[in-house]
C-alpha positions as CSV (number, residue, x, y, z in Angstrom):
1,X,6.3,-27.4,6.5
2,X,3.3,-26.2,8.4
3,X,3.2,-23.1,6.3
4,X,3.3,-25.0,3.0
5,X,-0.5,-25.5,2.4
6,X,-1.3,-21.8,2.9
7,X,1.6,-20.7,0.8
8,X,0.6,-23.0,-2.0
9,X,-3.0,-21.6,-1.8
10,X,-1.7,-18.0,-1.9
11,X,0.6,-18.9,-4.8
12,X,-2.3,-20.5,-6.7
13,X,-4.4,-17.4,-6.1
14,X,-1.6,-15.1,-7.4
15,X,-1.6,-17.2,-10.7
16,X,-5.4,-16.9,-11.0
17,X,-5.1,-13.2,-10.4
18,X,-2.5,-13.0,-13.2
19,X,-4.8,-14.9,-15.4
20,X,-7.6,-12.4,-14.7
21,X,-5.3,-9.5,-15.3
22,X,-4.3,-11.1,-18.6
23,X,-8.0,-11.4,-19.7
24,X,-8.9,-8.0,-18.4
25,X,-5.8,-5.8,-18.5
26,X,-7.6,-2.8,-17.0
27,X,-7.7,-4.7,-13.7
28,X,-4.2,-4.5,-12.1
29,X,-2.7,-7.8,-11.0
30,X,-2.4,-6.7,-7.3
31,X,-5.9,-5.4,-7.3
32,X,-7.1,-8.7,-8.7
33,X,-5.3,-10.5,-5.9
34,X,-7.0,-8.5,-3.2
35,X,-10.4,-8.9,-4.8
36,X,-9.8,-12.6,-5.2
37,X,-8.9,-12.9,-1.5
38,X,-12.0,-10.9,-0.5
39,X,-14.3,-13.2,-2.6
40,X,-12.6,-16.4,-1.3
41,X,-12.7,-15.2,2.3
42,X,-16.5,-15.1,2.3
43,X,-16.8,-18.8,1.7
44,X,-17.5,-20.7,5.0
45,X,-15.3,-23.6,4.0
46,X,-12.4,-21.4,3.3
47,X,-12.9,-19.5,6.6
48,X,-12.6,-22.9,8.4
49,X,-9.5,-23.8,6.5
50,X,-7.9,-20.3,7.0
51,X,-8.4,-20.7,10.8
52,X,-6.8,-24.1,10.7
53,X,-4.4,-25.8,8.2
54,X,-4.0,-22.7,6.0
55,X,-3.3,-20.2,8.9
56,X,0.5,-20.5,9.1
57,X,1.0,-20.1,5.4
58,X,-1.4,-17.3,4.9
59,X,0.2,-15.5,7.9
60,X,3.7,-16.0,6.4
61,X,2.4,-14.6,3.0
62,X,0.7,-11.6,4.6
63,X,3.7,-10.6,6.7
64,X,7.0,-11.9,5.5
65,X,6.3,-12.0,1.8
66,X,4.9,-8.5,2.0
67,X,8.1,-7.1,3.6
68,X,10.3,-8.9,1.1
69,X,8.2,-7.5,-1.7
70,X,8.5,-3.9,-0.4
71,X,12.3,-4.3,-0.2
72,X,12.4,-5.3,-3.9
73,X,10.1,-2.5,-4.8
74,X,13.0,-0.2,-3.9
75,X,14.8,-1.5,-7.1
76,X,12.2,0.3,-9.1
77,X,13.3,3.7,-7.8
78,X,16.1,5.8,-9.0
79,X,16.8,9.1,-7.2
80,X,18.1,10.5,-10.4
81,X,14.6,10.0,-12.1
82,X,12.9,11.5,-9.1
83,X,15.2,14.5,-9.1
84,X,14.4,15.0,-12.8
85,X,10.8,15.9,-11.9
86,X,11.9,19.4,-10.8
87,X,11.7,21.0,-7.4
88,X,8.1,22.2,-7.8
89,X,6.8,18.8,-8.6
90,X,8.9,17.2,-5.8
91,X,7.7,19.8,-3.3
92,X,4.1,19.5,-4.2
93,X,4.2,15.7,-4.1
94,X,5.7,15.6,-0.6
95,X,3.1,18.3,0.5
96,X,0.2,16.2,-0.9
97,X,1.4,13.1,1.0
98,X,1.9,14.9,4.3
99,X,-1.4,16.9,4.1
100,X,-3.4,13.8,3.0
101,X,-1.8,11.7,5.7
102,X,-2.3,13.9,8.7
103,X,-5.8,15.1,7.5
104,X,-6.9,11.5,7.1
105,X,-5.5,10.5,10.5
106,X,-7.2,13.5,12.1
107,X,-10.6,12.7,10.4
108,X,-10.3,9.0,11.3
109,X,-9.8,9.8,15.0
110,X,-12.4,12.6,15.0
111,X,-15.1,10.3,13.5
112,X,-14.5,7.6,16.2
113,X,-12.2,5.1,14.5
114,X,-10.2,3.1,17.1
115,X,-6.9,1.2,17.3
116,X,-4.5,1.4,14.4
117,X,-7.3,1.8,11.8
118,X,-6.9,5.6,11.3
119,X,-3.2,5.3,10.9
120,X,-3.5,2.5,8.4
121,X,-6.1,4.2,6.3
122,X,-4.0,7.4,6.3
123,X,-0.9,5.5,5.2
124,X,-2.7,3.6,2.4
125,X,-4.5,6.6,0.9
126,X,-1.5,9.0,1.1
127,X,1.3,6.7,0.0
128,X,0.9,3.4,-2.0
129,X,-2.3,1.6,-1.1
130,X,-2.5,-1.9,0.4
131,X,1.3,-2.4,0.3
132,X,1.8,0.7,2.5
133,X,-0.9,-0.6,4.9
134,X,0.9,-3.9,5.1
135,X,4.2,-2.2,5.9
136,X,2.7,0.1,8.6
137,X,0.9,-2.9,10.1
138,X,4.1,-4.6,10.7
139,X,5.3,-1.7,12.7
140,X,2.3,-1.1,14.9
141,X,1.6,-4.9,15.2
142,X,-1.9,-4.6,13.7
143,X,-3.9,-7.8,13.5
144,X,-5.2,-9.1,10.1
145,X,-8.8,-8.1,10.9
146,X,-7.5,-4.6,11.7
147,X,-6.0,-4.3,8.3
148,X,-9.1,-5.7,6.6
149,X,-11.2,-2.5,6.3
150,X,-8.3,-0.1,5.3
151,X,-7.3,-2.6,2.6
152,X,-10.8,-3.0,1.3
153,X,-11.3,0.8,1.2
154,X,-8.0,1.6,-0.6
155,X,-8.8,-1.2,-3.1
156,X,-12.3,0.1,-3.8
157,X,-11.2,3.7,-4.3
158,X,-8.1,2.8,-6.3
159,X,-10.3,0.7,-8.6
160,X,-12.8,3.4,-9.0
161,X,-10.0,5.8,-9.9
162,X,-9.2,3.7,-13.0
163,X,-12.6,4.6,-14.4
164,X,-13.4,8.0,-12.9
165,X,-10.1,9.9,-13.6
166,X,-10.0,9.2,-17.3
167,X,-13.6,10.3,-17.6
168,X,-12.7,13.7,-16.0
169,X,-9.6,14.3,-18.1
170,X,-11.4,15.9,-21.1
171,X,-13.7,18.1,-19.0
172,X,-10.7,19.3,-17.0
173,X,-8.7,20.0,-20.2
174,X,-5.6,18.1,-19.0
175,X,-2.7,17.4,-21.5
176,X,-1.2,13.9,-21.5
177,X,1.6,14.9,-19.1
178,X,-0.7,16.7,-16.8
179,X,-3.0,13.8,-16.6
180,X,-0.1,11.5,-15.9
181,X,1.0,13.9,-13.1
182,X,-2.5,13.9,-11.6
183,X,-2.7,10.1,-11.7
184,X,0.7,9.5,-10.2
185,X,0.0,12.0,-7.4
186,X,-3.4,10.8,-6.5
187,X,-4.0,7.1,-7.2
188,X,-2.9,4.7,-4.5
189,X,-1.4,1.4,-5.8
190,X,1.4,1.3,-8.4
191,X,-0.6,-1.1,-10.6
192,X,-3.7,1.1,-10.4
193,X,-1.5,4.0,-11.5
194,X,-0.3,2.1,-14.5
195,X,-3.8,0.9,-15.4
196,X,-5.2,4.5,-15.2
197,X,-2.3,6.5,-16.9
198,X,-1.8,4.2,-19.8
199,X,-5.1,5.2,-21.2
200,X,-3.6,8.6,-22.1
201,X,-0.4,7.1,-23.8
202,X,3.2,6.5,-23.0
203,X,4.1,10.1,-22.1
204,X,1.4,10.2,-19.5
205,X,2.4,6.8,-18.2
206,X,6.1,7.8,-17.8
207,X,5.3,10.9,-15.8
208,X,2.7,9.0,-13.7
209,X,5.1,6.2,-12.7
210,X,7.9,8.6,-11.7
211,X,5.6,10.8,-9.6
212,X,4.0,7.7,-8.0
213,X,7.4,6.2,-7.1
214,X,8.4,9.5,-5.5
215,X,5.4,9.0,-3.2
216,X,6.6,5.4,-2.5
217,X,9.9,6.7,-1.3
218,X,8.1,8.5,1.5
219,X,7.0,5.2,2.8
220,X,10.4,4.7,4.5
221,X,10.4,7.9,6.6
222,X,6.7,7.5,7.4
223,X,7.1,3.9,8.7
224,X,10.3,4.8,10.5
225,X,8.6,7.7,12.3
226,X,5.7,5.4,13.3
227,X,8.3,2.9,14.6
228,X,10.0,5.6,16.6
229,X,6.6,6.7,18.1
230,X,5.6,3.2,18.9
231,X,9.0,2.5,20.5
232,X,8.6,5.5,22.8
233,X,5.0,4.6,23.7
234,X,6.1,1.1,24.7
235,X,9.0,2.6,26.7
236,X,6.5,4.7,28.6
237,X,4.2,1.8,29.2
238,X,7.1,-0.4,30.3
239,X,8.5,2.3,32.7
240,X,5.0,2.8,34.1
241,X,4.4,-0.8,34.7
242,X,7.8,-1.8,35.7
243,X,8.3,-3.9,32.6
244,X,6.1,-6.8,31.4
245,X,3.6,-8.6,33.4
246,X,6.3,-10.9,34.7
247,X,8.8,-8.1,35.4
248,X,10.7,-8.5,32.2
249,X,11.3,-5.6,29.8
250,X,8.6,-5.1,27.2
251,X,9.8,-5.9,23.6
252,X,10.1,-2.7,21.5
253,X,10.2,-2.4,17.7
254,X,13.5,-1.3,16.1
255,X,13.9,2.4,15.4
256,X,14.2,1.6,11.7
257,X,12.5,-1.8,10.8
258,X,14.7,-4.1,8.9
259,X,12.6,-4.2,5.8
260,X,12.5,-0.4,5.6
261,X,16.3,-0.4,5.8
262,X,16.3,-3.0,3.0
263,X,14.0,-0.8,1.0
264,X,16.3,2.3,1.3
265,X,19.3,0.1,0.5
266,X,17.6,-1.2,-2.7
267,X,16.8,2.5,-3.7
268,X,20.5,3.3,-3.2
269,X,21.6,0.3,-5.2
270,X,19.4,1.2,-8.1
271,X,20.7,4.8,-8.0
272,X,24.4,4.3,-7.6
273,X,25.1,1.0,-9.3
274,X,24.7,-0.2,-12.9
275,X,22.2,-3.0,-12.1
276,X,21.7,-5.3,-15.2
277,X,18.3,-5.1,-16.8
278,X,17.9,-8.8,-16.5
279,X,18.3,-8.5,-12.6
280,X,15.7,-5.8,-12.5
281,X,13.3,-7.9,-14.6
282,X,13.8,-10.8,-12.2
283,X,13.4,-8.7,-9.1
284,X,10.3,-7.1,-10.6
285,X,8.7,-10.5,-11.2
286,X,9.6,-11.9,-7.8
287,X,8.3,-8.7,-6.1
288,X,5.1,-8.8,-8.0
289,X,4.5,-12.4,-7.1
290,X,5.3,-11.9,-3.4
291,X,3.0,-8.9,-3.1
292,X,0.2,-10.7,-5.1
293,X,0.4,-13.6,-2.6
294,X,0.5,-11.2,0.4
295,X,-2.4,-9.2,-0.8
296,X,-4.5,-12.3,-1.4
297,X,-3.8,-13.4,2.2
298,X,-4.7,-10.0,3.5
299,X,-7.9,-9.8,1.3
300,X,-9.0,-13.3,2.6
301,X,-9.1,-11.8,6.1
302,X,-11.8,-9.3,5.1
303,X,-15.3,-10.1,6.2
304,X,-17.7,-8.2,3.9
305,X,-20.7,-8.6,6.3
306,X,-18.7,-7.1,9.2
307,X,-17.4,-4.4,6.9
308,X,-21.0,-3.4,5.9
309,X,-22.3,-3.4,9.4
310,X,-19.5,-1.7,11.2
311,X,-17.4,0.1,8.6
312,X,-19.5,3.1,7.7
313,X,-17.3,5.4,9.6
314,X,-14.2,4.1,7.9
315,X,-16.0,4.4,4.5
316,X,-16.5,8.1,5.1
317,X,-12.9,8.6,6.0
318,X,-11.7,6.7,3.0
319,X,-13.9,8.5,0.5
320,X,-13.0,11.9,2.1
321,X,-9.3,11.0,1.8
322,X,-9.7,9.9,-1.8
323,X,-11.4,13.2,-2.7
324,X,-8.9,15.3,-0.8
325,X,-5.8,13.7,-2.5
326,X,-7.5,14.1,-5.9
327,X,-8.2,17.7,-5.4
328,X,-4.7,18.5,-4.0
329,X,-3.1,16.6,-6.8
330,X,-5.1,18.5,-9.4
331,X,-3.9,21.7,-7.8
332,X,-0.4,20.6,-7.9
333,X,-0.7,19.8,-11.6
334,X,-1.7,23.5,-12.3
335,X,1.2,24.7,-10.2
336,X,3.9,22.7,-12.0
């Protein structure tokens, strides 16, 4: 019952974001949720409530709802559709994710970002935006304030992509299918991909969604790898310190986090079983609602004043990563 007020606020915010998306379709629902959270989070009265009565429910929304939503996201993915892209598109898509991830991670550390921030920015920009940041945060135990800057950056760049990429389509001479491929391989959030690609029509949208969901599949091995590295680090720390401060063993994350295993299971279910369309529609609606609530809660933890005064290094990393993935994706379009 302690979580109820915060959950109700997050649910109400998700409905407001849906209304905004309905009025302005070019703004994806999940992007609207983050933006609404960012705006609300600057209000002193909300900040006091978020640190008090709303804290349990917002925490539940940001963590538990995010993980359930990611599991349900797996029902959007069919390995058959992904295989239909062809080996060249599959290989370049994987290469783009890997190169962007490790280059962004390196740049973040080289420029002086600390804690989990370089890892979270790399995950968000290379895979699937704020959802990926939320998933990785659960593994490395990142605090809400440590997620704030990566989420703000990936939301900013993904929103800019909705307007910038269509404007470049003509000068670059891209066909509808090529534009869809470019969007799917470079834009961060699934909703932002849809908002960007639909401008070029249904064929562009179909290609963009499949390419994008191929990137989403890579969330599972990335998070599992991070969990393994974190587990080994904690084992080393525990061995060196003789366990926890009271002599007990230090808790370690599972090799494969439960929600990642659930995500993989959902992908296999969609691939191997004839899931009724009505079940997929319901799962999609629930998944969207849960992620909208989660992203509102995460957005509400962002403090714009702090971001402006201390986040310039992260901004450089984010913009650099955005440019890198756009250029790599454009090269992959011409290779396919």
